[in-house]
C-alpha positions, 0 to 999 in steps of 0.5 A: 762339848768333850772335856779335854784331859787334865795334865794333873788331877787332884784325888779328892775322895777315898773311893778314888784313892783306893781305885788308884791303889789297884795296880791293874787299875793304875795300869789301865789308866796309864793306857787311856792317854788316848781314847781306847776300848776294853779290848784295846787295853786288854790286848796292850797288857795281855788281859782278857777284855771282860776283866778290863771292862769290869775295872773300867766301869769301876773307874768310871764310877769313881770319876777317873775315866769317862766315855768319849765315844763308841764305834762299830767293830763287826757286829759289836759296838765298842765304847771308848774310854779316856782317863780324865788326866795324865797324872794323879795327886792325892789331896791333902784334903782327904783328911788322912794322917800324913803317914797314912797318905804316904803309905798309900802312895808307897803301897800303890807304887810298889803294887804297880812295880810288881804288876809291871815286873810281871808284865816285863817278864811276859814280854821278855819271854815272848821276845826270847821265843822270837829271838830263838827263831833267829829274829833280831830283837833290839832291846836295852836295859839300864841298871844303876844305883844312886845314894840319896841324902834325904827325902827331899833329895829323893823327891827332887831326883824322882821329879827331875828324872821324870822330866828328863824322860818325858823330854826324851820320849817327846824328842823321839816319839813319831806319829808316823804309821807303821813304825815299830813301838817300843815299851819304855818302863822305868822305876826307882825304888830302894835297894833291898838291904840298902839303908834309907837315909 
């Protein structure tokens, strides 16, 4: 019987934690909310399938993705993978010092931010080429700064921010075929030069 995808998974082993620190592997996991092949994931993030396949096997080895089926595509059989959960939380039972766990979380988030920024740049350049051919490209950006009084306020802000975005996505998400897909990427990080309180 196929296991349902968890909403949240508590990461219990250092091997799983280290896998999540790799920005490409974190990106792959985010693309596996639904079953997908290495080729599909590669197309969605403009990577080569062989590289994605390598990282999928590493994620499967540490138990963060699982095989959920296969399908015939021309003369090939594609394996379908799915992430075991939608979100991941590092366990306090990893027995790492609190500051080490926080550093791992921060480094993982920052590495993912760098990878995401590179992908946004690639996507924007492709869209600009289409725009040069007088094709209308609807898009939007938002750039805002907020001062947060404490680490507790920062955590509360990020939690509420994520919940509001999930509600907004759920409200407008459509399952209709043939609809244009839009990429939504949001980030929260300290302003360089600004003082963290």
